[in-house]
N, C-alpha and C positions, 0 to 999 in steps of 0.2 A: 427591304428584305432583311430578315434577321440572320444572324451568324449561324444559329442552329440549323436553319433550313439549308444553308449552304453546305455545312458539314454533313448533314444527312444525305444530300445529293451527292456529295463526293464519295461518301462511303458506298452508296448504291452503285455508283459508276465503277468504282474500283472492284466491287464484288462481281459485276458483270464481266469486267475485263478479265479478272482471274478465272472465272468459269470458262471464258472463251479460250484462254490459253491452256487450261487443263485439258479440255476436250474440244478442239477446234472443229473436228469433223462432225461431232454430235451437235455443236452449235449451229453449223451451217445446215446440217440435215434438218434440224428443228425449224430453222428459218424458212427452209424450202421443203416443207413436209409434203407439199403436193407433188413434187417430182424429186425423189431421193436421188435418182440416177444423175439428174442435172447437177444437184449439189455435190455429189461425190466427183463428178468430172471436173467441176470448178475447183474443188479443193485439190485435186490431183494436178491440175493445170497451173494453178497459181504457185504452188510450191512454197518457197520461203516468203513470197509476197503475201501469203495468206494472213500471217500474223499482223502486219501493219494495217491491212484492210479490215480485219476484225476490230482492231483498236479504233479505227476511224469510223466504222459503222456504229459500234456501241456508243462511242462518244457523240456522234452526230444525232442518234436517236434520243440519247439522254438529254442533250442540250436543246433539242426541238421541244421535248416535253416540258423541260424545266422553264424555258423562256415563255412557252405558252401559258404557263401558270403564273410566272413572276411579272411578265410585262403586261399588266392590266392598269387602267387608269385609277381604279379604286385602290390599288396597291400603293399609288403615289399621291393621289389627290382625292379628297372626299369633300364635297360641298358642304354637307352637314357639320364637318369638323372646321373647315376653313372660315365659314361665315361668322361663327361666334369669335373667332380670333381676330378677324378684321373688325368686328364690332367693338371689342375691347380696345383695339388700337385707335379706332375713331374716337373713343372716349378718353384717349390718353392714359388708359389703364395698362401700362406697359407690364407691370408685375402679373396682372391677370392674364394677359395674352401669353406671357412666358409660361405660366402655370398650365394653361390649356395646351401649349405646344408640348410640354412635358407629359401631360396626361395622355395625349394621342400621339403615339410615336409613328411617324412615317416620313419618307424623304421631304415632302413639302413642309411639314411642321418643323423638322430639323433645320431646314433652310431658313424659314421665317425666324426661328428662335436665334439663329446665328446673327441675323441683322438686328433683332431686338436687343441682343446682348451688347451691341455697340453703343447703345443708349446709356450713357453713364452721367449720373448727377443731373438728370433732367436736361442734358445738353443734346440738342438735335443736330447732328452732323450728318447730312445726307450722303456725303462722299464716303465716310466711314461705314455708314449703314449699307450702302450699295457694295462697297468692297467686301463686307462680311457676307452679304447674300451671294456674291459672285464666288467667293472662296468656298463657301459651304455647298453651292450648287455644283461646282466642279467635282467635289468629293462625293456627294450623295447620288449624283447622276452618272458619275464615272464607274461606280462599282457595278451596277446592273449591265451597263454597256459592255463590260469585259466579257461577260457570258455571251452576249450577242455577237461580239467580234470573234469569239472562238469558233462560231459556225463558219465564218468567212475563212478562218485559218484552216479548218478541215476541208471546206470546199476548194481551197487553193492547193493543199498538200496532195489530196487524193489523185488528181490527174497527173501530178509530178511523179508519184510513185507508179502509176500506170504507165507513164512514158518510160520510166526507168526499166519496168518489166518488159516493155515492148522492145527497147533497145537491147536488153539482155537476151531476149528470145531470138531476135533477128541475128544478133552476133553468133549465138549457138547454131542457128540454121546455116549460116554461111561457113562456119567452121566445119560442120558436117559435110557441106558441099565440097569444101576445099580438100578435106582428108579423105573422103570416101567416094566422091563423085556422085553421079546420078544413077537412079535405078536400085532395086532391091530394098535391103534394109536402110540404106542411106536416105532414100527418098522418104521412107516412113519416119525416120528420126528427124529429118529436116521439117516435115509437116508438123511433127509434134512440137518442135520448137517455135514454129510460126503460130501454132494454135495457142501455146502458152503466152506468146506476145500479145496476141488478140485478146486473150482472157483478161490479162492485167489491164489492158486499155479499157475494156468494157467495165471491169470492176472499179476503175478509178472514175469513169464518167457516171456510173450508177450511184457511187458514193457522193460525188461532188454535186450533182444536179439538185437533189433534194435540199441539201444543206445550204447551197447558195440561194435557192428560192426562199427557204425559211429566213435566211439572213436578211434579205432585202425586205421581206414582209415585217419582221420585228424591228428592223432599223427604222422603217417608215413609221410604225406604231410608236416606237419609243421617241422619235423626233417630234411627233404631236404631243406626246406627254410632256417632254422637256420644254416645248413652247408654252404650254399651259402653265407649268411651274414658273417660268420666267415671267409670264403675264401676272401671276399672283404676287411676285416679288415687286414688280413695278407698281401694281395697285396698292400694296402695303405702304410703299414709300410715298405714294401720292396722298393717301389717306393721313399719314403722319404729318406731312407738310401742311395740308389743308387744315387739319385739326389744331396744329400749332398756331396757325395764323388766325383761325376763327374757331374757338372752342365750342361754339354753339352750332356749328355746321352739322355735326353728327349727333347732337344731343336729341333725346327722345322727347317729344312734346308731352306736356302734362295733360292728364285727363281733364276734360271739361274746359280746355283752353279754346276759346272761340276764334283765336288768331292762328291756330295750328293749320287751318285750311289754307290760309294765305301763304304760309311758309311751304306747304306741300304742293303749291301750284294751283290752289283753288282760287275762286274770285276774291278780289280785294274786299275787305270788310271795313265798315265805318265804325269808329268807336261809339259806344252807347247804344247800339242797335243790335238787338238779338237776331241772329241770322235764322233761328228756328221759329221766330214769331211769324204768325200768318200776316199776309199783306192786308193793308187797311181797305175797308169796303169803299167803293166809289160813292162820292157824295152826289147831291142832286145837281142837275144841269143848272149852271148860272148864266145869266145873260152877259153878252160881251160888254167890256167896259166902253163908256161913252155917255153922252147925254141921253136921258130917257126919251123914249118915242113920244111924239106929240099925240 
């Protein structure tokens, strides 16, 4: 993910939050246009807790959309980009592999380039290469997971705010009961405080449930992507070591080489015999060896 995209997302999120603070009732009424009275009752019942819930709802919706766009396999790994890089690595063309990583910017290529940068003066130190891959992987894969983890943060904070509203409403209801007793306006005021407590509980659960579901979905998806990136890192180290020990292991066979089939797993060939030549015609039947018949 590019820094420009993150800044654009942050600006849009701040704009939505500002609009929600400037006109909270209109924001809720627009979200619940099918039943305006329901929205107005919720706004009135939540009271001061309306503002934190607006923040959490807007942030949760924005993060769900953003992670849905950002957490894609093609945004981290592309087979048509990785294969040429691994091909250059197999031919021990480290500079060519670095150039390809610079040309195609994505988390996987940045991680592979960090490992290739540890190769200095044609010295192949696998421990240093693996350390570079590990350090770059923690940085490149840690950035997008921050946005996924924020969904878990919202899903954890929303029920706590709802619980705070519940406790506040129940305290107000018991204060009314203590000061005014039962009956008349006191019962009405006590019921209003209890309703406010239930509204905050419901608002916390409605906010937390979708964000937590999205968090677990994106976390699982991101885990699969991270596993694929780690597999590519291990494959690159394996190709480097094998190519260093046997430079011809990944060499491309020359055209017209009759022995290429044997290297590629074909049938063994005998020197001096053209594999494409037709089989010789069978000769006449000869008598078996031994003395001639009488």
